[in-house]
C-alpha positions as YAML, in Angstrom:
chain: A
units: angstrom
residues:
- id: 1
  name: MET
  ca: [169.71, 28.94, -10.96]
- id: 2
  name: THR
  ca: [172.75, 27.15, -9.22]
- id: 3
  name: ASN
  ca: [170.30, 24.59, -7.88]
- id: 4
  name: ALA
  ca: [169.39, 24.39, -11.80]
- id: 5
  name: MET
  ca: [172.62, 23.85, -12.87]
- id: 6
  name: LEU
  ca: [173.80, 20.99, -10.11]
- id: 7
  name: PRO
  ca: [172.17, 18.17, -12.72]
- id: 8
  name: LEU
  ca: [174.81, 19.33, -15.33]
- id: 9
  name: LEU
  ca: [177.17, 20.24, -12.97]
- id: 10
  name: ARG
  ca: [177.25, 17.02, -11.46]
- id: 11
  name: ARG
  ca: [177.79, 15.15, -15.13]
- id: 12
  name: SER
  ca: [180.68, 17.48, -15.62]
- id: 13
  name: ALA
  ca: [184.10, 16.50, -16.51]
- id: 14
  name: TYR
  ca: [185.27, 19.77, -14.31]
- id: 15
  name: PRO
  ca: [182.31, 21.06, -12.22]
- id: 16
  name: ARG
  ca: [183.09, 24.97, -11.58]
- id: 17
  name: ILE
  ca: [180.67, 27.35, -9.11]
- id: 18
  name: VAL
  ca: [182.07, 31.30, -9.52]
- id: 19
  name: ASN
  ca: [180.21, 33.98, -8.12]
- id: 20
  name: GLN
  ca: [180.76, 37.73, -8.58]
- id: 21
  name: SER
  ca: [181.66, 38.95, -5.26]
- id: 22
  name: SER
  ca: [183.91, 41.83, -3.72]
- id: 23
  name: HIS
  ca: [186.07, 43.07, -1.23]
- id: 24
  name: VAL
  ca: [183.12, 45.31, 0.37]
- id: 25
  name: ALA
  ca: [181.50, 41.82, 0.97]
- id: 26
  name: SER
  ca: [184.73, 40.69, 3.55]
- id: 27
  name: LEU
  ca: [183.39, 41.32, 6.93]
- id: 28
  name: THR
  ca: [186.92, 41.34, 8.15]
- id: 29
  name: LEU
  ca: [188.04, 44.44, 5.46]
- id: 30
  name: GLN
  ca: [184.65, 46.04, 6.44]
- id: 31
  name: THR
  ca: [185.91, 46.20, 9.90]
- id: 32
  name: ASP
  ca: [189.51, 46.80, 9.50]
- id: 33
  name: PRO
  ca: [189.95, 50.82, 10.83]
- id: 34
  name: GLY
  ca: [192.93, 50.70, 7.82]
- id: 35
  name: THR
  ca: [190.92, 49.05, 4.95]
- id: 36
  name: ASP
  ca: [189.56, 52.08, 2.69]
- id: 37
  name: LEU
  ca: [186.06, 50.09, 0.51]
- id: 38
  name: GLY
  ca: [185.09, 53.89, -0.79]
- id: 39
  name: GLY
  ca: [181.33, 54.82, -0.27]
- id: 40
  name: ILE
  ca: [179.97, 51.70, -1.11]
- id: 41
  name: SER
  ca: [175.79, 51.33, -0.12]
- id: 42
  name: GLY
  ca: [175.07, 49.11, 2.24]
- id: 43
  name: GLY
  ca: [172.77, 47.42, 0.28]
- id: 44
  name: TYR
  ca: [175.61, 46.64, -2.28]
- id: 45
  name: ALA
  ca: [178.00, 45.56, 0.50]
- id: 46
  name: THR
  ca: [175.30, 43.41, 2.47]
- id: 47
  name: THR
  ca: [173.96, 41.65, -0.93]
- id: 48
  name: LYS
  ca: [177.52, 40.62, -1.35]
- id: 49
  name: THR
  ca: [178.39, 39.45, 2.13]
- id: 50
  name: PHE
  ca: [174.97, 37.49, 1.28]
- id: 51
  name: LEU
  ca: [176.29, 35.98, -1.11]
- id: 52
  name: ASN
  ca: [179.37, 35.25, 0.46]
- id: 53
  name: ALA
  ca: [177.21, 33.40, 3.13]
- id: 54
  name: VAL
  ca: [175.44, 31.60, 0.25]
- id: 55
  name: THR
  ca: [178.59, 30.22, -1.74]
- id: 56
  name: VAL
  ca: [180.11, 28.66, 1.93]
- id: 57
  name: ARG
  ca: [177.17, 27.14, 2.34]
- id: 58
  name: TYR
  ca: [177.20, 25.10, -1.04]
- id: 59
  name: ALA
  ca: [180.63, 24.36, -0.73]
- id: 60
  name: ALA
  ca: [180.06, 22.79, 2.45]
- id: 61
  name: GLU
  ca: [177.16, 21.26, 0.98]
- id: 62
  name: LEU
  ca: [178.80, 19.90, -1.91]
- id: 63
  name: ARG
  ca: [182.34, 19.05, -0.71]
- id: 64
  name: SER
  ca: [182.15, 15.21, -1.06]
- id: 65
  name: THR
  ca: [181.44, 15.65, -4.63]
- id: 66
  name: PRO
  ca: [184.66, 17.66, -7.30]
- id: 67
  name: ILE
  ca: [182.30, 20.29, -7.78]
- id: 68
  name: LEU
  ca: [184.57, 23.50, -6.37]
- id: 69
  name: VAL
  ca: [182.65, 26.54, -5.42]
- id: 70
  name: ASN
  ca: [184.15, 29.73, -4.72]
- id: 71
  name: ASN
  ca: [183.72, 33.85, -4.97]
- id: 72
  name: ALA
  ca: [185.76, 35.76, -7.65]
- id: 73
  name: CYS
  ca: [186.19, 39.45, -6.69]
- id: 74
  name: PRO
  ca: [187.28, 41.19, -9.65]
- id: 75
  name: GLY
  ca: [188.25, 44.54, -7.95]
- id: 76
  name: TYR
  ca: [187.18, 47.78, -9.03]
- id: 77
  name: VAL
  ca: [186.16, 47.53, -12.68]
- id: 78
  name: ALA
  ca: [184.86, 50.32, -14.84]
- id: 79
  name: THR
  ca: [181.22, 49.47, -15.63]
- id: 80
  name: ASP
  ca: [177.57, 50.91, -15.21]
- id: 81
  name: LEU
  ca: [177.28, 50.21, -11.63]
- id: 82
  name: ASN
  ca: [179.95, 53.21, -11.05]
- id: 83
  name: ALA
  ca: [179.73, 55.47, -14.49]
- id: 84
  name: PHE
  ca: [182.35, 53.63, -15.87]
- id: 85
  name: SER
  ca: [184.53, 55.47, -13.42]
- id: 86
  name: GLY
  ca: [186.86, 51.72, -11.66]
- id: 87
  name: THR
  ca: [190.02, 51.63, -12.50]
- id: 88
  name: ARG
  ca: [190.64, 48.17, -13.84]
- id: 89
  name: THR
  ca: [189.05, 46.83, -17.34]
- id: 90
  name: ALA
  ca: [186.17, 44.07, -17.45]
- id: 91
  name: GLU
  ca: [189.29, 42.07, -18.92]
- id: 92
  name: GLU
  ca: [191.23, 42.48, -15.95]
- id: 93
  name: GLY
  ca: [188.50, 41.45, -13.66]
- id: 94
  name: ALA
  ca: [187.48, 38.63, -15.29]
- id: 95
  name: ARG
  ca: [191.05, 36.92, -15.24]
- id: 96
  name: VAL
  ca: [190.33, 36.11, -11.74]
- id: 97
  name: VAL
  ca: [186.54, 34.19, -12.74]
- id: 98
  name: ILE
  ca: [188.63, 32.43, -15.32]
- id: 99
  name: ARG
  ca: [191.33, 31.20, -12.75]
- id: 100
  name: LEU
  ca: [188.71, 30.01, -10.18]
- id: 101
  name: ALA
  ca: [186.54, 28.25, -13.12]
- id: 102
  name: THR
  ca: [189.85, 26.25, -14.45]
- id: 103
  name: LEU
  ca: [190.83, 25.14, -11.10]
- id: 104
  name: CYS
  ca: [192.35, 21.77, -10.55]
- id: 105
  name: ASP
  ca: [190.36, 19.13, -9.16]
- id: 106
  name: ASP
  ca: [192.16, 19.83, -5.72]
- id: 107
  name: GLY
  ca: [191.91, 23.50, -5.50]
- id: 108
  name: PRO
  ca: [190.51, 25.80, -3.22]
- id: 109
  name: THR
  ca: [186.25, 25.59, -2.49]
- id: 110
  name: GLY
  ca: [184.45, 28.16, -0.41]
- id: 111
  name: GLY
  ca: [186.83, 31.02, -0.20]
- id: 112
  name: LEU
  ca: [186.68, 34.19, -1.71]
- id: 113
  name: PHE
  ca: [189.69, 35.07, -4.26]
- id: 114
  name: ASP
  ca: [191.19, 37.77, -6.46]
- id: 115
  name: ASP
  ca: [194.21, 38.31, -8.29]
- id: 116
  name: GLU
  ca: [196.59, 38.14, -5.06]
- id: 117
  name: GLY
  ca: [194.86, 35.17, -4.01]
- id: 118
  name: PRO
  ca: [192.25, 34.72, -0.71]
- id: 119
  name: VAL
  ca: [190.56, 37.23, 0.76]
- id: 120
  name: PRO
  ca: [189.69, 37.29, 4.23]
- id: 121
  name: TRP
  ca: [185.97, 36.61, 4.86]
...
């Protein structure tokens, strides 16, 4: 999908790629004994960690362009995936996505962010 959209993004005045990631994708947080990420399946965490790696690669490849590439962590949003047990609404989870999608041209690229700012890889 990203590759298919690159020609359009290259013509955009404010090209941004925002992938949907998660705190459970952070290897730093996964290996911190003081961080409780809940009972997330290995498959979910692994695919989100892979998405982080893909985001880093796209950001590196596109660094010489105005395209900014980042991952957004919406927090524990009530969705079908968690039987709506999440503590945040979709609107609350969307805030970080909107912030990253509307970054200024000198904004960050190649990072993982939540509402409070950067999340360690």
